[in-house]
N, C-alpha and C positions, 0 to 999 in steps of 0.2 A: 576770173573766170563769172563771179557774181555780178561784177559793176553792172555788165547790163542791165540785170534784174533788179536793181538796188533801188538807183532813182526812180524808176518805174512803179516799182513797190510803193517808197516815200510819197510819191504824189497820189497816189490810189489812199493808205492815210490819209492824207492830208484832205481828200474830198469830201473821206469817210468824216470827219470832224474830230479827229483824233488829237487828244488837245499837243502843245509844244512838246511839253516833259515825255509826252508819249514817244512823239516822232525823235528827240533825243536820243531813248532809251534802244530806240527799234534799231537806230543808225548804231549805235554803239557796239550794238550783239550781234547784228550784221556783220561789221568788220571782224569782230573776234570767231564768227562763222567760216569768214573767207581765210582768216589765216592760218584758220583748222584745216581748213580744205584744201589750201596750198602746202600745210607741212603733211598730209598725207597723200597728197599727187593725182589729187582728182577734179577733175576740168570740166565735168559736165554735172550736174545737177543732176540729170536720170539717174547716173552713177551712185548716188547719193544712196544709201542703206539705212534703214532704223538699225541699225548697230552703230553708224557713225554718229547718228546724232543725238544718240545714249552715253556715247564717250567724249560726245563735245560738250553735251549738260553739264557730265559728274566730274569732268577728273581733267579738261584741258584748263589747265593753269592752275589749278587745285580753286576751285573758284565757294565765296562764301554761299549758305542757303538762297542766300537775296539772290544775289545772282542767278545760280541756277534757276530761280523761279523764273527771271526775268526772260534766260534764256526757253526756258519751256515756251512760254506766251510766246516772245520772238519768233519759234521758229511754226508754230501752231499757224501765228497769222503769215505766215512769210510762204508754207508751201499751201496756204488755203487758198490764197494770190495766183502760185506758180499753177496750182489745178485752174481754177477758172482759166486761166489764160492760155489751158491744157500745153503750159512746160512739163509737167506729171501728170502721169495717169492718175495719182490718187492724194491725199494727204497723210505723206506715212508721217509726218508729226502728230496726227492729230491723237493716239493711244500714249504719247508721251504723258507720264504720271507727273504732275506736279511733286513736287519736294514737299511736306510738315515742318510747318515752323512751329514750333512750343510757344503757347501763347503763355505771356508772362503778365501778372498783376500792373497793370498801367498801375503811376504817380497822378494825386491827383489835391490841390488843395481843400483843406478842411473849410468849414465853415467859419472858424475863426481869422485862419488865414485869409482867405478870398473879403471877411468883415474889414480887414484891417487895408487891406490895400483901397476898398472900395472909399474908408474914412482916409485913405491916405490923398487920392485921388480928387475928394471930393474935398479936401482942404486947399488943394490948389486951382480950382475952378472956377476962380476967379479972372481970368485970361481965355484967350481962341484956344491956344496952346491947351490949358490945363485943363480946359473944357474935351477937348480934341482926345484928350489922356485917357481921363475918366469915362467919357461914349467906347473906348478904346477896349479897356477894360469889362464895361458891362457887354457890352456885344460880345467878345470872345467867351464872358465867364459866363451868361445865364444860354444864350441862343450857339455856342458853343461854333462859331466860324472858325472855318479856315484861312490860312494867312496871307494864303491869293483870291481867298473871297471876300474879306476884309478891305484889301487891299483895294477891292475893284470896287468895290461899293460907291456909284456917283451919288450927287447931289438927287437928279432925277429919281433914283431908285428908290425912293423914300415916300413914300404916300402920309403925310402930320394928321392927316386928316381921316382918315381909315387907320391907322394907324400899323401900317405895312410897309416890310420893306422887301425888294425884290433881287433876288441874291443870283449868282451863277454858280456851277459848283462842278468839280470836275463830269467832264464827261459832255461839259455842254450844256450841262440840264444846268434847268430855270427855275425856281419857286419862290414863293410867297409865304415868310415869316408875322408874327405878329408880335410887334412891336408895344412894351407894357407904357399905361399914361406916363407914367415917370420918365421914360425913355425920351418919350416926343417930346416932352417940357425941355428936357435938358440938349437933345436935339436939334428943337428950334430957338433956344440962347445963343446954340455954337453958329448954326445959319443966318442967325442975324449978325454976327460978328461976322461971318465968312462975304455977307455983300453981293453975295451971287446965287444964282437959279441951275445952271447947269456944270457940270464938271465933279471932279473928284471930291467926293467927301471929305477925305481927309488929307491934310496937305500940313505939306514941312515947313518948317521959319521960311525957305525960298518959295514957298506957295507952288510949290511944285506934291505931285501924287506922292504920298511916304512911302520909303522904303522898308524893306523886311529888315536892315541896317537898323534903322530908325527906330523902328519896335525893338528892336533886341538891345538898344542904346535904352528906352525908357523901362525896360523890364529889369536891367542889369541894377539899372538905378534905383528902382523902386524895392529890389529884392536885398539892396545891402541899406538902403535905410531904413526898410522893416524887419530886418535881421533873419528875412527866410532861408532858411537852412535848406534852398530847393534853385533848381534851373527855371527862371521862369518862360516858359517860350508857349506859343499858340496851340499847340499839342498839349501839354497841362491844362491851358484851361479849356479844352476841348470836354478832355477826359473828365474834369472837375464837372461843367452841364451836364455831361451825360452819368456819372454818377449819383450825383443829389438828385437830378430827376426819377434815378432810377430808387434810390433810397426811399423817396415817398409817393410816387408812382407807383412803384412793383412793377415786374414783368410786362404786364398788358398796358403800360404807358399811358394813363389815363390822361384825356385834354387839359392840357394846364388853361386856366382861366384868368388867372393875374401876377403879377407879379407888386411887390413892393420892396423897393429903395430907399434908404435912407442911411442915417449914419450906421444906425444899427440894423443894418441891413440882414432883410429876410427874405429866404433863400423862395421858396416858391408857397403860391396859396391856392387849390386844386377847387376844380368845382365837389360837390357832393357825389 
């Protein structure tokens, strides 16, 4: 019954610049909803009630709280689409409440742990791969980039003259971040070893764009060699950047003026 609506809806979401990951989540949840309606012997979207939506979100196959949240978001988007095309009179999913997810204290690297990582990768920066790894750790730990944002960086996204880097974030948003002078020097040396002016910034040994699996291998090897009892991943570095900025700048998040990077890595130097 839903198949006649799902494909046009997904096409509508693509035109609205939904990310590939969001499209994948919408497809998965709508397939679940289709199976639920089939089990309830409902053959028309006009016969779907608010009670059906509540049962699907909360009870169908005992979903986790994150799946329930995803289902609410999917139903709101889907019924909004049906309302726009007058397949239903109103968006009955609009009042579906999002489940509350208890917030936990995120893990992060201490200053000592991050200093050790910087020292470790600095000592291996005599090669193109070593410089690449050092740049990865610095971009993640100070700018707090996501994995996809980091991997998607291209050489043309970086302006070493102005000290800026353009990044693409979730929801197709773009913004620029300031690169400290120490970053620019290291990146300039790295780019000279690449002998290219366009294309992916972070390359694998096969001269292709680096993959998430390669990042995992870099982190795992460093954690084992330095005896860091934390699983290193991009989100951990993101939490590290946010935590240390908050410690220094406070809740109001004063503007960062400069960073100082060396073997005894200093985190942040703020404007007065």
